[in-house]
C-alpha positions in Angstrom: 74.8 89.3 89.1 72.0 89.9 86.7 70.1 93.1 87.9 67.0 94.5 86.8 67.7 97.6 84.5 65.9 100.4 86.3 67.1 103.1 83.9 64.1 102.4 81.7 63.1 105.2 79.3 64.2 108.0 81.6 65.0 111.0 79.6 67.4 113.6 80.7 66.8 117.0 79.3 70.2 118.2 80.0 72.9 115.9 81.5 75.4 116.6 84.1 78.3 115.7 81.9 80.5 117.6 79.5 78.4 120.1 77.4 75.3 118.9 79.0 75.6 115.2 77.8 74.1 112.5 80.1 77.0 110.6 81.8 75.4 107.3 80.6 75.7 108.5 77.0 79.3 109.7 77.7 80.3 106.2 79.0 78.7 104.6 75.9 80.5 106.9 73.6 83.8 106.3 75.3 83.6 102.6 75.0 82.6 102.7 71.3 85.4 105.1 70.6 87.9 102.7 72.3 86.7 99.8 70.3 87.0 101.7 67.0 90.4 103.3 67.7 92.1 101.1 70.4 93.0 104.4 72.2 91.3 105.8 75.3 88.7 108.5 74.2 90.4 108.3 70.8 93.5 110.0 72.1 96.2 109.2 69.5 98.6 111.9 70.5 99.4 113.2 73.9 99.5 117.0 73.3 99.5 118.1 76.9 102.4 115.7 77.9 104.3 116.4 74.6 104.0 120.2 74.8 104.9 120.7 78.5 105.9 117.3 80.1 107.0 119.1 83.3 103.5 120.6 83.6 102.0 117.2 83.0 104.1 115.6 85.7 103.3 118.3 88.1 99.5 117.8 87.7 100.0 114.0 88.1 102.1 114.5 91.3 99.7 117.1 92.6 96.7 114.7 92.2 98.4 111.6 93.5 99.9 113.6 96.4 96.4 114.7 97.3 95.3 111.1 97.2 98.1 109.9 99.4 97.7 112.8 101.8 93.8 111.9 102.0 94.7 108.3 102.9 97.1 109.3 105.6 94.7 111.7 107.1 91.8 109.2 106.9 93.9 106.4 108.3 94.2 108.3 111.6 90.5 109.0 111.8 89.6 105.2 111.5 88.9 103.2 114.7 89.7 99.8 113.1 93.1 98.3 113.7 92.8 96.7 110.3 93.0 100.2 108.8 95.3 101.8 111.3 97.8 99.0 111.8 97.7 97.3 108.4 96.7 100.2 106.1 93.7 98.4 104.6 92.3 101.4 102.7 92.9 103.4 99.6 91.4 106.5 97.6 91.0 107.0 94.0 90.1 109.6 91.4 87.7 108.7 88.5 86.4 110.2 85.4 82.7 111.1 85.3 82.2 107.8 83.4 84.1 105.9 86.1 87.5 105.3 84.6 90.4 105.4 87.1 92.7 108.3 86.7 95.1 107.9 89.6 95.2 106.1 93.0 96.7 106.5 96.5 99.0 104.0 98.2 97.2 101.2 99.9 95.2 98.2 98.7 95.7 98.2 95.0 93.0 95.6 94.5 90.2 98.3 94.5 91.5 100.4 91.4 88.9 98.7 89.1 86.4 97.5 91.7 85.4 101.1 92.4 85.4 101.9 88.7 82.9 99.1 88.2 80.7 100.4 91.0 80.6 103.9 89.6 79.9 102.6 86.0 77.0 100.6 87.5 75.5 103.8 88.9 76.0 105.6 85.5 74.6 102.8 83.4 71.6 102.3 85.8 70.4 105.9 85.4 71.4 107.2 88.8 71.7 110.6 87.2 67.9 110.8 87.1 67.0 108.5 89.9 68.0 108.8 92.8 70.0 111.7 91.3 73.6 112.7 91.4 74.2 116.1 92.8 77.1 118.1 94.5 77.5 117.0 98.1 75.9 113.5 97.6 77.4 110.5 99.3 77.1 106.9 97.9 78.2 103.6 99.5 78.7 100.1 98.1 80.0 96.7 99.3 78.1 94.4 96.8 80.6 92.1 95.0 78.1 91.6 92.1 78.2 95.3 91.3 81.9 96.4 92.0 83.6 94.9 95.0 85.6 91.8 96.2 83.5 90.8 99.3 81.2 92.6 101.7 83.9 93.3 104.1 85.4 95.9 101.7 83.1 98.9 102.0 83.4 101.7 99.4 82.3 105.4 99.6 81.8 107.7 96.5 81.6 111.5 96.3 80.8 113.2 92.9 82.9 116.2 92.1 81.2 119.2 90.4 82.5 122.3 88.6 80.0 125.0 87.7 77.2 122.4 87.4 79.2 119.7 85.6 80.2 116.4 87.0 84.0 116.4 86.3 85.2 113.4 88.4 84.4 111.1 91.3 86.4 110.7 94.5 86.3 107.2 96.0 87.6 105.4 99.1 87.5 101.9 100.5 88.3 100.3 103.8 88.1 96.7 105.1 85.5 96.4 108.0 85.9 94.3 111.1 82.3 93.1 110.9 79.4 93.4 108.5 76.7 91.7 110.4 77.0 88.3 108.7 75.2 85.3 110.0 78.5 83.6 111.2 80.3 85.9 113.7 83.5 87.0 111.9 84.6 89.6 109.5 84.8 87.1 106.6 82.6 84.3 107.7 83.4 80.7 106.8 80.4 78.5 106.0 78.0 81.0 104.4 76.2 79.2 101.6 74.2 82.1 100.2 74.3 85.9 99.7 71.7 86.1 102.4 74.2 85.0 105.0 76.9 87.4 104.0 75.9 90.4 106.1 74.8 94.0 105.3 74.9 94.4 101.6 74.6 98.0 100.3 74.2 98.0 96.6 75.5 101.5 95.5 73.1 103.2 97.8 72.7 107.0 98.1 73.2 107.6 101.8 73.8 111.3 102.1 73.3 114.7 100.5 74.7 118.2 101.1 77.8 116.4 102.7 75.7 114.9 105.4 74.6 111.3 105.9 70.9 110.6 106.0 69.4 110.2 109.4 67.6 107.0 108.6 70.9 105.5 107.3 72.7 106.5 110.4 70.1 104.7 112.6 70.5 101.6 110.5 74.2 101.8 111.0 73.8 101.4 114.7 72.0 98.0 114.4 73.2 96.4 111.2 76.6 95.1 112.6 77.8 93.8 116.0 80.3 96.6 116.4 78.7 99.9 114.9 81.4 102.0 116.5 83.9 100.7 114.0 81.6 101.0 111.1 80.7 104.6 111.9 84.3 105.9 112.4 85.6 104.0 109.3 82.8 105.6 107.3 83.8 109.1 108.7 87.4 108.1 107.6 86.3 107.3 104.0 84.1 110.5 103.7 86.8 112.6 105.1 89.2 111.3 102.6 86.9 111.7 99.7 86.2 115.3 100.7 90.0 116.1 100.8 90.3 114.6 97.4 87.5 116.7 96.1 89.0 119.9 97.6 92.3 119.1 96.0 90.7 118.5 92.5 88.8 121.8 92.6 91.8 123.7 93.6 93.7 122.2 90.7 90.9 123.0 88.2 90.9 126.6 89.5 94.7 126.8 89.0 95.0 124.9 85.7 91.6 125.3 84.1 88.9 122.7 83.6 89.9 122.0 79.9 93.3 121.2 81.1 92.1 118.9 83.8 89.8 117.0 81.3 92.7 116.6 78.9 95.1 115.5 81.5 92.6 112.7 82.7 92.4 111.4 79.2 96.1 111.5 78.5 97.0 109.9 81.8 94.9 106.9 81.1 96.0 106.5 77.5 99.7 107.0 78.6 99.4 104.2 81.1 97.9 101.9 78.5 100.9 102.5 76.2 103.3 102.1 79.0 101.9 98.8 79.9 102.1 97.5 76.3 105.7 98.8 76.1 106.8 96.9 79.2 105.2 93.8 78.0 107.1 93.9 74.8 110.4 94.8 76.5 110.3 92.5 79.5 108.6 89.2 78.5 108.9 86.6 75.8 105.7 86.0 73.8 104.1 82.6 74.3 101.5 80.7 76.3 102.1 80.1 80.0 100.0 77.7 82.1 99.8 77.0 85.8 97.3 75.3 88.1 96.5 75.8 91.7 94.1 74.0 94.2 92.1 74.7 97.3 90.4 72.1 99.6 87.3 72.6 101.7 86.6 70.3 104.6 82.8 70.7 105.1 81.8 67.0 105.4 82.6 67.3 109.1 80.0 70.0 109.4 77.1 67.8 108.7 74.1 69.1 110.7 75.5 72.6 111.0 75.3 73.3 107.2 72.6 72.4 104.6 73.1 68.8 103.4 73.9 69.9 99.9 76.7 72.1 101.2 78.2 69.8 103.8 80.6 68.2 101.4 84.4 68.0 100.9 85.4 70.1 97.9 88.6 70.3 95.8 88.6 73.5 93.8 90.6 73.8 90.6 92.1 77.2 89.9 94.0 77.1 86.6 95.4 80.1 84.7 96.6 80.5 81.1 98.6 83.7 80.1 99.0 84.4 76.4 101.6 87.1 75.6 101.6 88.4 72.0 104.5 89.8 70.2 102.6 93.2 70.0 102.4 93.3 73.7 98.9 91.8 74.1 98.1 90.4 77.5 95.3 87.7 77.6 94.3 85.7 80.7 92.0 82.7 80.5 90.6 80.8 83.5 89.3 77.9 81.3 89.0 74.7 83.5 88.0 76.6 86.7 85.7 74.7 89.1 81.9 75.6 89.3 80.6 78.0 91.9 79.5 76.3 95.1 77.5 76.5 98.2 80.5 77.8 100.2 82.2 81.1 100.9 84.8 81.0 98.3 82.9 82.2 95.2 84.3 85.3 93.5 82.7 87.7 90.9 84.3 89.1 87.5 85.0 92.4 89.4 86.7 90.5 92.2 88.9 88.7 89.6 89.8 92.1 88.1 90.9 93.1 91.7 93.2 90.1 92.0 94.6 90.9 88.6 95.3 94.5 89.6 97.2 93.4 92.7 99.4 91.1 90.7 100.1 93.8 88.0 101.0 96.5 90.5 103.7 94.2 91.9 105.1 93.3 88.5 104.3 95.2 85.4 103.2 98.6 87.0 105.7 99.0 89.8 105.2 102.8 89.9 102.7 105.6 90.7 101.2 105.5 87.3 98.4 103.3 88.1 95.0 103.6 86.5 92.5 102.0 84.2 95.0 102.4 81.1 96.5 98.9 82.1 92.9 97.5 82.4 92.3 98.6 78.7 95.6 96.8 77.8 94.5 93.4 79.2 91.9 90.9 78.6 90.4 88.4 81.2 88.2 85.5 80.2 86.3 83.7 82.8 84.0 80.7 82.2 80.4 81.6 83.0 79.1 79.5 85.9 82.6 79.0 87.4 83.8 80.4 90.7 85.0 83.6 89.1 81.7 84.3 87.2 78.8 82.4 89.0 75.6 82.0 87.2 73.9 82.0 90.5 73.4 85.6 91.7 72.8 84.5 95.2 75.9 82.6 96.1 78.1 83.6 99.0 81.3 85.8 98.4 82.7 86.4 101.8 85.9 84.6 101.2 86.4 85.4 97.5 90.2 85.8 98.1 90.4 82.2 98.8 89.9 81.4 95.1 91.5 84.6 93.9 94.9 84.2 95.6 95.5 80.6 94.3 94.5 81.7 90.8 96.8 84.6 90.6 99.8 82.8 92.1 99.6 81.1 88.7 100.0 84.6 87.1 103.0 85.5 89.2 104.6 82.2 88.3 103.7 82.8 84.6 105.2 86.2 84.6 108.3 84.9 86.6 108.8 82.4 83.8 108.4 85.2 81.1 110.8 87.5 82.9 113.4 84.9 83.3 113.2 84.0 79.6 113.9 87.6 78.7 116.7 87.9 81.2 115.0 89.9 83.9 115.9 87.5 86.6 115.7 90.2 89.4 111.9 90.5 88.7 111.2 86.7 89.1 109.1 85.5 92.0 108.3 81.9 92.4 104.6 82.5 93.3 102.6 83.8 96.2 101.5 81.7 99.2 97.9 81.4 100.1 97.1 84.0 102.8 96.7 82.6 106.2 96.0 81.2 108.7 93.1 83.5 108.8 92.3 84.0 112.5 88.7 85.1 112.9 86.0 84.8 115.7 83.0 86.2 117.4 80.8 86.0 120.4 80.9 87.9 123.7 83.9 90.1 123.9 86.1 90.8 127.1 84.0 94.0 127.3 80.8 92.0 127.7 79.5 92.9 124.3 78.6 90.9 121.2 81.3 91.1 118.7 82.9 89.8 115.4 86.5 90.3 114.3 89.2 89.4 111.9 92.9 89.5 112.8 95.0 90.8 110.0 98.3 89.6 111.1 97.6 87.2 108.2 98.8 90.1 105.9 102.3 89.2 106.8 103.1 85.8 105.3 106.5 84.7 103.9 107.4 86.1 100.4 108.5 83.4 97.8 112.0 83.1 96.6 113.3 85.0 93.6 115.7 83.8 90.8 118.7 85.1 92.6 117.7 85.5 96.2 115.9 83.9 99.1 112.4 85.2 100.0 111.7 87.6 102.9 110.3 86.3 106.3 106.8 87.3 107.5 106.7 90.1 105.1 103.4 90.9 103.3 100.4 89.3 101.5 99.3 89.1 97.9 96.4 91.5 98.4 98.3 94.2 100.3 102.0 94.3 99.7 102.2 97.2 102.0 100.7 95.4 104.9 102.4 94.1 108.0 101.4 92.0 111.1 100.3 94.9 113.4 101.1 95.3 117.1 100.1 92.6 119.5 98.5 95.3 121.8 96.3 96.6 119.0 94.8 93.1 118.4 94.4 92.4 122.1 92.4 95.6 122.5 89.6 94.2 120.3 90.0 90.5 120.5 89.5 88.4 123.7 92.7 86.4 123.0 96.0 87.0 124.9 99.2 86.4 123.0 101.4 83.9 124.8 104.0 83.8 122.0 104.7 85.1 118.5 107.7 84.0 116.5 109.2 82.6 113.2 108.3 79.0 112.7 111.0 76.5 111.3 110.6 74.8 108.0 107.6 76.7 106.9 109.5 78.1 103.8 109.5 76.3 100.6 112.9 74.7 99.9 115.0 75.2 96.8 118.2 76.6 95.5 116.7 79.8 96.9 114.2 79.1 99.7 111.0 81.2 100.4 110.7 83.5 103.4 109.6 81.8 106.6 106.2 81.9 107.9 105.5 82.3 111.7 103.1 81.3 114.4 101.0 82.9 117.2 100.0 81.1 120.3 96.9 82.7 121.9 94.7 82.1 125.0 91.1 82.9 125.3 90.7 85.4 128.3 87.9 87.6 129.7 85.0 85.7 128.1 83.3 82.4 128.3 82.3 82.1 124.7 84.0 82.7 121.3 83.5 81.1 118.0 86.9 80.7 116.5 88.0 79.6 112.9 91.2 78.2 111.5 91.1 79.0 107.9 93.8 78.1 105.2 94.6 75.4 102.6 95.5 72.1 104.6 95.2 68.8 102.9 96.6 69.8 99.4 99.4 72.1 98.4 97.8 75.2 96.8 100.7 75.4 94.2 104.3 74.4 93.7 107.5 76.4 93.7 109.2 77.4 90.5 111.9 75.8 88.4 112.0 72.8 90.7 111.5 74.6 94.0 109.3 73.2 96.7 106.1 74.7 97.8 105.8 76.1 101.3 104.8 73.8 104.0 101.1 73.4 104.8 99.7 74.3 108.3 97.6 72.3 110.6 95.2 72.9 113.5 96.5 72.4 117.1 94.1 74.0 119.5 93.4 72.9 123.1 90.1 73.0 124.9 89.6 72.7 128.7 93.2 73.4 129.5 95.0 73.5 132.7 96.5 76.9 132.1 94.8 78.6 135.0 96.3 76.1 137.4 99.7 76.4 135.6 99.6 80.2 136.0 98.8 79.9 139.7 101.6 77.5 140.4 104.0 79.4 138.1 104.6 76.4 135.9 105.8 76.5 132.3 103.1 77.3 129.6 103.4 77.1 125.8 104.8 80.2 124.0 105.4 78.2 120.8 104.5 75.0 119.0 107.6 74.9 116.9 108.7 71.5 115.6 105.3 69.5 115.4 107.2 66.3 116.3 108.3 68.0 119.6 105.4 70.2 120.1 105.7 73.0 122.7 102.0 73.0 123.0 101.8 69.3 123.5 104.5 69.4 126.1 103.3 72.4 128.2 99.6 72.2 128.5 97.0 69.5 129.3 93.5 69.4 128.0 91.6 68.2 124.9 94.1 68.6 122.1 92.5 69.2 118.6 95.3 68.4 116.1 94.4 67.7 112.5 94.3 69.2 109.0 90.6 70.2 109.1 91.2 74.0 108.6 88.6 75.3 106.0 85.5 74.4 108.0 83.0 75.9 110.3 84.1 77.4 113.7 84.5 75.8 117.1 83.3 77.2 120.4 86.0 78.0 122.9 86.0 79.1 126.6 88.3 81.0 128.8 91.9 79.5 129.1 91.5 77.5 125.9 94.4 77.7 123.6 94.5 78.6 119.8 97.4 78.2 117.5 97.7 80.3 114.3 100.4 79.0 111.8 101.2 81.5 109.0 102.6 80.3 105.8 105.9 80.8 104.3 106.8 81.5 100.7 107.6 79.0 97.9 111.1 77.9 96.9 112.9 78.3 93.5 115.3 76.0 91.8 116.7 72.5 92.7 117.1 71.9 96.4 120.4 70.2 96.1 121.8 73.2 94.3 121.4 75.3 97.4 124.8 76.6 98.8 125.5 74.2 101.8 126.7 77.2 103.9 123.2 78.8 103.5 121.6 75.6 104.8 123.9 75.8 107.8 122.9 79.4 108.3 119.2 78.4 108.3 119.9 75.7 110.8 121.7 78.1 113.1 119.0 80.8 112.8 116.3 78.2 113.7 114.7 78.6 110.2 115.1 74.9 109.3 114.6 71.7 111.2 117.8 69.6 111.1 116.2 66.5 109.7 115.4 68.3 106.4 119.1 69.4 105.9 120.0 65.9 105.1 116.7 64.5 103.6 115.9 67.4 101.3 119.0 69.4 100.8 121.4 66.6 101.0 123.6 68.5 103.3 125.6 66.6 106.0 126.0 68.9 109.0 127.0 68.4 112.6 126.3 70.5 115.6 129.3 71.4 117.7 129.7 71.9 121.4 129.1 75.5 120.9 125.6 74.7 119.4 126.7 75.8 116.0 126.0 73.7 112.9 128.7 73.2 110.4 128.8 71.5 107.0 130.9 68.5 106.1 131.7 69.4 102.6 133.0 66.1 101.4 130.1 64.1 102.9 127.7 66.5 101.4 129.1 66.0 98.0 128.8 62.3 98.3 125.3 62.5 99.6 124.2 64.8 96.7 125.8 62.6 94.1 123.8 59.7 95.6 120.5 61.7 95.5 121.2 62.4 91.7 121.8 58.7 91.0 118.6 57.7 92.9 116.6 60.3 90.8 117.9 58.8 87.6 117.1 55.3 88.9 113.5 56.2 89.7 112.6 58.4 86.7 110.6 57.1 83.8 109.8 58.8 80.4 106.7 61.0 80.5 105.0 58.7 77.8 105.6 55.8 80.1 104.1 57.6 83.1 101.0 58.6 81.0 100.5 55.0 79.8 100.7 53.8 83.5 98.1 56.4 84.7 95.7 56.2 81.7 93.6 53.3 82.9 92.9 55.2 86.2 92.0 58.4 84.3 89.7 56.4 82.0 87.7 55.0 84.9 88.0 58.4 86.7 89.3 56.3 89.7 89.6 59.3 92.1 88.0 60.1 95.4 84.7 62.0 95.1 86.0 65.5 95.5 88.6 65.1 92.9 86.1 63.3 90.5 83.6 66.1 90.9 86.5 68.7 90.3 87.2 67.0 86.9 83.4 66.8 86.1 82.9 70.5 86.7 86.0 71.6 84.8 84.9 69.5 81.8 81.3 70.7 82.0 82.1 74.4 82.1 84.9 74.4 79.5 84.7 72.4 76.2 88.2 73.8 75.5 89.6 72.4 78.7 87.8 69.0 78.3 89.1 68.7 74.7 92.7 69.3 75.8 92.3 66.9 78.7 90.9 64.2 76.5 93.8 64.7 73.9 96.5 64.8 76.6 95.5 61.4 78.1 94.5 59.8 74.8 90.8 59.1 75.9 87.9 58.4 73.8 85.9 61.4 72.6 82.8 60.2 74.5 84.7 60.0 77.8 83.0 61.5 80.8 84.4 62.4 84.2 
């Protein structure tokens, strides 16, 4: 977002930085030194670490231990189940200029988002206006300044030593509600920033360790559920104050000069370690993968502005270039244009997605800071979903673009790791997070509410090179997350759980299959009005598996309005506890009413009443390797554990299995061998050379003979990236004046 520069000609007689230097000048000097030397703050040697490595590690452990302790303490102060159950918070320590030194456990996405927010305050002259003093409290949830989306709320506390700003403590939590126009934590269907809720753009909201009274009053009316906002804010501030106390104690024990030197060496040490791991674990080269997301807003005509009520196919390509010297360059050339929907991200948000991917692959330790940021480069076409040229677009569901983009990175790194022989590190991708269960309206307590259920942070994990994926395990954006307790969600949401279980055939198939997804069947109770969303990719696969593996299955919507559940309960008749096999739906068989069964997932909400039924299907992970190379006994195991529908054993895996009188499935080895040989021969008979396939398809491409969402996707990619258009034209052998 292009913001007016309010720093102007403000002069600072004596700054609050080291030796009286203004912190804006210190930041400018730091960036210039890095450009000149390639080392953070020009640190070519690591004298503190080299002279006394044990002391260096003790300081590192003491600081990170303080951050982890602050997180655990703050977690128990929070009221939100998203924080308490899922752990959606983290704390970080930053230099006066805003560079990350170390981070707690938790949501790793915000290592650099909070860095960008601090740097915004530094560059914008906050040192003079509104001023930065000991005991001040700042808050931010503006994605265009330093955040992912408005639901992630950040708090900042400056740390002073004898009048000098020596560091920042920062914390972030995910909020249940931010007062957006659509009732939900991350509303679907917002078309502009003005519908995204309460946006606080690095505001100073407290001094002398107390929040301002006017801000506290505003907090009571800005969201539908201020109780959660207020307690989550207390949790963030308490954590920041614990971090401040630990830093001052360390400085008193080790000395301010040692603390400054440690911060600089810690960042430079991480930068070097990242480069070393790149050189040792990967094969240099160019790796490319593409992903897609579909939005179904044409059905929302009349509920959205005409220019927004269209179906959209979003292109999310990624190119990773790895250099022999350990360079790491990501390009998003070819990405679709920003749109009048909720899936737009910002450059800061895209850094957040990159960080999550890196901390699960190349930085799998506690040495996490901005050193790795300095060792990577990220290029995003201006005007695209990752760097909109419209400062007023909506960002509430930025992860909907970020996750597909960075599944491409996980697949690229998996390929690079396998090429170097690090097969245990390979992951075939990451599934899109969802279904995202959200809603709002009148709660079972009779109050206006909005909520997001974070059991979505527990989708299946994709297969590895030598193993199957884990079931219902985590999410890309929070690998420490879980599904949370049923009772915790029922406390805040007017939906009762009728069932929750693993769902068969949700895992991507392959030599190694992904982890299974699962489903929740829920019934509205205690209220006559809730707006409920189903939110996940539906009509296209987000991405594929790896090395021939299949993608995870796509979900669908199967909700029921005006049910007969009240009567069923009274008569003690069966009711649905699972949907299961869609061809033998448990919902279809055990409840009457208006069945809403389709693939229209990414769209505006529907209104539901008491006893209406809601199905949430959570995704599985992607597969890896050829399906007919899977060990037949493992296919039988999946059948016996209810993870695979029997029809796919034969049609996909080529495994002939029969079910005995004891209910157990057993493999017929000879028949399976014959079946798989037939599949191989059929593949050879159907296959054609790539050059022949291109020639067959070229006339269609020349005429751009695609449905409108696909045609628009091609046009946007070509308009925003000359490089991508040039390569597309060359690949298909098109005329240079070709237009999508």
